[in-house]
C-alpha positions in Angstrom: -3.3 22.9 -26.9 0.2 23.3 -25.6 3.1 21.8 -27.6 5.8 19.9 -25.8 8.1 22.9 -26.3 5.6 25.1 -24.6 5.1 22.6 -21.8 8.9 22.7 -21.2 8.6 26.5 -20.7 5.7 26.1 -18.3 7.3 23.6 -15.9 10.5 23.8 -13.8 11.0 20.0 -13.6 12.6 17.9 -16.2 10.5 16.9 -19.3 11.8 13.7 -20.7 11.0 12.2 -24.1 12.1 8.8 -25.6 15.7 8.7 -26.6 16.8 11.4 -24.1 19.0 10.9 -21.1 17.4 9.0 -18.2 14.3 8.1 -20.2 15.0 4.3 -19.9 15.5 4.5 -16.2 12.6 6.9 -15.6 10.1 4.9 -17.5 10.5 1.9 -15.2 8.2 1.2 -12.3 8.6 -1.1 -9.3 6.8 -4.1 -11.0 9.0 -5.3 -13.7 6.1 -6.9 -15.6 5.1 -3.5 -16.9 7.6 -2.6 -19.7 5.8 0.5 -21.0 7.0 3.4 -23.1 5.3 6.7 -22.4 5.5 9.5 -24.9 6.5 12.0 -22.2 7.7 11.9 -18.6 7.3 15.1 -16.5 9.2 15.2 -13.2 7.1 17.8 -11.4 8.8 20.0 -8.7 5.7 21.9 -7.7 2.0 22.2 -7.8 2.4 24.5 -10.7 4.2 21.8 -12.7 1.4 19.4 -12.0 -1.2 21.9 -13.2 0.6 22.4 -16.5 1.1 18.7 -17.0 -2.6 17.9 -16.3 -3.7 20.6 -18.7 -1.3 19.3 -21.4 -2.5 15.7 -21.1 -6.2 16.7 -21.1 -5.9 19.0 -24.1 -3.9 16.6 -26.1 -6.2 13.7 -25.3 -3.4 11.6 -23.9 -3.5 9.0 -21.2 -2.2 10.4 -17.9 -0.4 8.1 -15.5 0.2 9.7 -12.0 3.2 8.2 -10.2 4.0 8.6 -6.6 6.1 5.8 -5.2 5.8 3.7 -8.3 4.7 0.5 -6.4 1.3 0.0 -8.2 1.0 -3.7 -8.8 -1.0 -3.1 -12.1 1.5 -0.5 -13.2 -0.9 2.4 -13.0 2.1 4.7 -12.6 3.1 4.3 -16.3 1.5 3.9 -19.7 2.2 3.4 -23.4 2.1 6.5 -25.6 0.8 8.8 -22.9 2.1 11.2 -20.2 3.7 10.1 -17.0 3.4 12.6 -14.2 6.2 11.7 -11.8 5.8 13.3 -8.4 8.9 11.8 -6.8 10.7 15.2 -6.6 7.8 16.6 -4.5 8.9 14.6 -1.4 9.4 17.2 1.4 7.9 16.4 4.8 7.1 19.2 7.3 6.2 18.2 10.9 4.1 20.3 13.1 4.7 19.0 16.6 2.2 21.2 18.3 -0.7 20.1 16.0 0.8 16.6 15.7 0.4 16.6 12.0 2.9 16.2 9.0 2.5 17.7 5.6 4.1 15.6 3.0 4.5 16.0 -0.8 2.7 13.6 -3.2 5.9 12.0 -4.2 7.2 11.1 -0.7 7.8 7.5 0.3 7.2 6.1 3.8 10.9 6.1 4.3 10.9 9.9 3.7 7.9 10.3 6.0 9.2 8.1 8.8 12.6 9.8 8.7 11.1 13.2 9.3 8.5 12.3 11.9 10.7 9.9 14.0 12.8 12.8 15.0 9.8 14.1 16.9 8.9 10.7 18.3 5.9 10.5 16.1 4.5 8.2 13.3 1.3 7.3 11.5 0.1 4.1 9.9 2.4 3.4 6.9 2.9 0.3 4.9 5.2 -2.7 5.3 7.8 -1.6 2.8 9.4 1.9 3.3 9.8 2.5 -0.5 6.1 2.5 -0.9 4.6 5.8 -1.8 2.6 7.8 0.8 0.2 8.8 -1.9 -1.0 5.4 -3.2 -1.1 3.8 0.2 -3.2 6.7 1.7 -5.6 7.0 -1.2 -6.3 3.3 -1.3 -6.9 2.9 2.5 -3.6 2.3 4.2 -3.0 -1.0 6.0 0.2 -1.4 8.1 1.7 -2.2 11.4 0.0 0.6 13.3 -3.5 0.2 12.0 -5.1 -1.5 14.9 -4.2 1.3 17.3 -3.9 4.3 15.0 -6.4 3.6 12.3 -5.9 3.2 8.6 -3.7 5.8 6.9 -6.8 7.3 5.2 -8.4 7.7 8.6 -5.5 10.0 9.5 -5.8 12.1 6.5 -6.6 15.7 7.7 -6.5 17.6 4.5 -5.1 17.4 0.9 -4.1 19.8 -1.9 -5.5 18.4 -5.1 -5.2 19.4 -8.8 -8.4 18.4 -10.5 -8.9 17.3 -14.1 -9.7 20.9 -15.2 -6.5 22.2 -13.7 -7.9 23.8 -10.6 -6.1 23.7 -7.3 -8.4 22.7 -4.5 -8.0 22.0 -0.7 -10.0 19.1 0.6 -10.7 19.2 4.3 -13.4 19.0 6.9 -14.5 22.5 6.0 -13.5 22.8 2.3 -14.7 20.4 -0.4 -15.7 17.9 2.2 -17.1 15.5 -0.4 -13.6 15.3 -2.0 -11.9 14.6 1.3 -14.4 11.8 1.9 -13.6 10.3 -1.5 -9.8 10.6 -1.0 -10.1 8.5 2.1 -10.0 5.2 0.3 -11.3 6.0 -3.2 -7.9 5.8 -4.9 -6.5 8.2 -7.5 -9.7 8.8 -9.2 -10.4 12.4 -8.4 -7.2 14.4 -9.1 -3.5 14.6 -8.4 -2.8 15.0 -4.7 0.2 17.2 -4.5 0.3 17.2 -0.7 -1.2 15.3 2.3 -1.7 16.5 5.8 -1.7 13.4 8.1 -2.3 13.1 11.8 0.5 11.8 14.0 0.7 9.5 17.0 3.2 9.0 19.7 5.3 6.2 18.3 9.0 6.2 18.6 10.6 2.9 19.8 8.6 -0.2 19.2 9.1 -3.8 20.3 8.7 -6.4 17.7 10.0 -8.2 14.6 9.6 -11.6 13.0 9.1 -14.9 14.7 9.7 -18.0 12.4 8.1 -21.4 13.0 8.1 -24.7 11.1 5.6 -25.1 8.4 4.0 -28.0 10.2 3.1 -25.7 13.1 1.3 -23.4 10.6 -2.3 -24.5 11.5 -1.7 -24.0 15.2 0.2 -20.7 14.7 -2.5 -19.4 12.3 -5.3 -20.3 14.7 -3.5 -18.7 17.7 -2.9 -15.6 15.7 -6.6 -15.4 14.7 -7.8 -15.9 18.3 -5.3 -13.6 20.0 -5.3 -10.6 17.5 -9.1 -10.3 17.9 -8.8 -9.3 21.6 -5.1 -8.2 22.0 -4.4 -4.7 23.1 -4.7 -2.4 20.1 -1.1 -1.3 20.5 -0.1 -4.7 19.1 0.1 -5.0 15.4 0.9 -8.3 13.8 0.5 -10.2 10.6 0.8 -13.9 9.7 2.6 -15.1 6.6 4.8 -17.6 4.8 8.5 -16.9 4.3 11.3 -18.8 2.6 14.3 -18.0 4.9 16.7 -15.5 3.4 20.4 -15.7 4.1 20.3 -13.5 7.2 22.5 -13.9 10.3 19.6 -14.5 12.8 18.5 -17.6 10.8 20.7 -20.7 11.2 22.8 -21.1 8.1 21.6 -24.7 7.5 18.0 -23.4 7.3 18.6 -20.8 4.6 16.2 -21.4 1.8 13.8 -23.4 4.0 10.1 -22.5 4.2 8.7 -21.2 7.5 5.5 -19.7 8.7 6.0 -16.3 10.3 4.3 -13.8 12.6 5.7 -10.3 12.3 5.0 -8.3 15.4 4.9 -4.6 16.3 4.1 -3.5 19.8 3.8 0.4 19.9 3.0 0.6 23.6 5.7 0.9 26.4 8.6 -1.1 25.2 9.1 -2.9 28.5 5.6 -4.4 28.0 6.4 -5.7 24.6 7.6 -9.2 25.5 4.4 -9.8 27.5 2.3 -8.6 24.6 3.8 -11.1 22.1 4.0 -14.0 24.6 1.0 -15.8 23.2 2.9 -16.1 19.9 5.9 -17.7 21.7 3.6 -20.1 23.6 1.9 -21.6 20.6 4.9 -23.4 19.1 8.7 -23.5 19.1 10.2 -20.4 17.5 13.0 -21.5 15.2 14.4 -18.1 14.5 13.6 -14.5 15.4 14.7 -11.0 15.2 12.6 -9.5 18.0 13.4 -6.6 20.3 13.1 -2.9 20.8 13.9 -0.9 17.7 13.0 2.4 16.1 9.7 2.2 14.2 11.4 3.1 10.9 13.7 0.1 11.3 10.8 -2.3 11.3 9.0 -0.4 8.5 12.0 -0.9 6.3 13.1 -4.3 7.4 11.8 -6.2 4.4 12.8 -3.7 1.7 15.5 -6.0 0.4 13.1 -8.7 -0.4 11.1 -6.5 -2.8 13.6 -4.6 -5.0 12.6 -2.5 -7.9 12.3 -4.4 -11.1 11.1 -7.7 -9.7 8.2 -9.2 -11.6 5.0 -9.3 -9.6 1.5 -10.6 -9.6 -1.1 -10.1 -6.7 -4.5 -11.1 -5.5 -6.3 -9.9 -2.4 -9.5 -10.3 -0.4 -11.2 -8.9 2.6 -11.8 -11.7 5.1 -14.5 -11.9 7.7 -13.5 -15.2 9.4 -11.0 -18.0 9.4 -12.7 -21.4 9.6 -10.7 -24.5 10.0 -11.2 -25.2 6.2 -9.6 -21.9 5.3 -6.6 -22.6 7.5 -6.2 -26.0 5.9 -6.3 -24.5 2.4 -3.7 -21.9 3.4 -1.4 -24.6 4.7 -1.8 -26.7 1.6 -1.3 -23.9 -1.0 0.9 -21.4 0.8 4.3 -23.1 1.5 5.2 -24.2 -2.1 6.1 -20.7 -3.1 7.8 -20.2 -6.4 10.5 -17.8 -5.1 12.1 -16.3 -2.0 10.0 -13.2 -1.9 6.6 -14.8 -2.8 4.3 -14.9 0.1 0.8 -14.6 1.6 0.2 -12.0 4.3 -2.8 -11.7 6.6 -3.2 -8.2 8.1 -5.6 -7.6 10.9 -7.7 -4.4 10.5 -9.9 -4.8 13.6 -9.6 -2.4 16.5 -9.6 1.3 15.6 -10.4 0.8 11.9 -13.5 -1.2 12.8 -14.9 1.7 14.9 -15.1 4.0 11.9 -18.6 3.9 10.3 -18.7 2.2 7.0 -20.0 5.3 5.3 -17.8 7.9 7.2 -15.0 7.4 4.6 -14.8 5.9 1.1 -13.1 2.8 2.6 -16.3 0.9 3.2 -15.1 -2.6 4.3 -15.1 -1.8 8.0 -16.6 -5.2 8.9 -13.6 -7.1 7.6 -11.3 -8.6 10.2 -8.4 -9.0 7.8 -6.9 -8.0 4.5 -5.4 -11.0 2.8 -2.9 -10.6 0.0 -1.2 -13.4 -2.0 1.8 -12.0 -4.0 4.3 -13.6 -6.3 7.6 -11.7 -6.7 10.2 -13.2 -8.9 13.2 -12.7 -11.1 14.3 -15.0 -13.9 14.9 -17.9 -14.1 11.5 -18.3 -12.4 8.9 -18.4 -15.2 5.9 -16.0 -15.3 3.4 -18.8 -15.8 4.5 -20.8 -12.7 4.5 -17.7 -10.5 1.1 -16.5 -11.6 -0.3 -20.0 -11.5 0.8 -20.3 -7.8 -1.1 -17.1 -6.9 -4.2 -18.0 -8.8 -4.4 -21.6 -7.4 -3.8 -20.4 -3.9 -6.5 -17.7 -4.3 -9.0 -20.0 -5.8 -8.6 -22.4 -2.8 -9.0 -19.7 0.0 -11.4 -17.2 -1.6 -14.6 -19.2 -0.9 -13.9 -18.8 2.8 -13.5 -15.0 2.8 -17.2 -14.4 3.7 -17.4 -11.0 1.8 -16.9 -9.5 -1.6 -14.1 -7.4 -2.9 -10.4 -6.9 -2.2 -8.1 -4.2 -1.0 -7.4 -2.0 -4.0 -3.7 -1.4 -3.2 -3.0 -5.1 -3.5 -4.7 -6.2 -6.8 -3.3 -6.8 -10.2 -4.8 -5.5 -13.3 -7.0 -8.5 -14.1 -9.2 -8.0 -11.0 -12.5 -6.9 -12.4 -14.5 -6.5 -9.1 -14.3 -2.7 -9.1 -17.6 -1.9 -7.4 -17.1 -4.7 -4.9 -13.6 -3.5 -4.1 -14.9 -0.1 -3.1 -17.8 -1.6 -1.2 -21.0 -0.1 -0.2 -19.9 3.4 -1.1 -19.4 2.9 -4.8 -22.4 4.9 -6.0 -21.5 7.8 -3.9 -18.0 7.7 -5.2 -19.5 7.8 -8.7 -21.2 11.0 -7.8 -18.0 12.6 -6.5 -16.2 11.4 -9.6 -18.7 13.1 -11.8 -18.2 16.4 -9.9 -14.4 16.5 -10.1 -13.5 14.3 -13.1 -16.6 13.9 -15.3 -14.6 13.0 -18.5 -12.6 10.4 -16.5 -9.1 11.8 -17.3 -7.9 10.0 -14.2 -8.7 6.4 -15.4 -5.4 4.6 -14.8 -6.4 3.3 -11.5 -9.0 1.1 -9.9 -11.4 3.1 -12.0 -14.6 4.6 -10.8 -16.9 5.5 -13.7 -18.5 8.9 -13.3 -22.2 8.9 -12.5 -24.3 10.0 -15.6 
């Protein structure tokens, strides 16, 4: 077993222990609820550093938390008394414009990725916040603005370099370790540390879109119009419905700052001159009270809400896959959604029909291909908002709308640590995932995640 002194000699990145410079800052993750104190933080700079750290944690019998962007709602990117493997320094992005792919380090964020790919007029499905890690979003499925036309992020995963629990370096692709590639496409961080991702790119440069804000009383009509239109809209149109307390931004009338609205956030990735026609049904359903809609670089939209979700905010999430939106469900959303406990707390309803629905349910580990929506209810707050009030709002809201979801399980990237539906969250592919887990991590070293137990 390596000592910490020997580990320092084996890695080139910083190895930080409690009491050392930067430890207090480096131990913190995006969700401020998780105030944990690891015994060791290794800031890897290469695959070799990752191998050494994995070997050290395994041999020492320590918990191993793997951190990409650090956005994990349950705080899987940190731990008490174990080892944190911080990948944030492995964040380079290399674009191949001929093959239309990009290879990105396991610590890159979507801001890093979009910055590199936008220069070539390309993008792939990212999240809604640019500080989110490419790694976590991809491994959990990957829902975002471009999903209806470009597929989930995991559908665009071409290959990956993976350090397994026994310290091997493997390539997962369509021709090498195919079962591992299948599992990485939606199976989470269960199978190893992904040090690089190769993702397919699409021709997306300037998009047309942004948020449209409506009065809360128009919520039922707007939600129904969203549901009906997004099912048959051109697949270049991405849009989600949500609730939003108005922040103090110039495009919102000053006397409405702090008021609650319902919102449709749009992203048309086809020809920009066709964008206004594409979003017209959202204008026709009710009077738009405020908007920030127009042509813009895709990275601008992907980072537009970063300020509402700053690092250190306390967070609590619940999520479901949704098959249908009956009138009773809409009524429950309108009753429980608007009384949010804070500016950033919200419910978002993301459409995943279109391209994602044409992938077979067993072609990737992401098995919920029959779902029309991913629904997430998230409380994000700072003091003086109390934890109990914020968490109670999420739970009450979820309890009211969950009976109408029509299916089991929730999107693993948007669940807090008390969600115990692991098998349902992975869907019909759970038993096969257990077999892959047994192949690459039989002793469950990688258990700080939505954990798949290895098959016996």
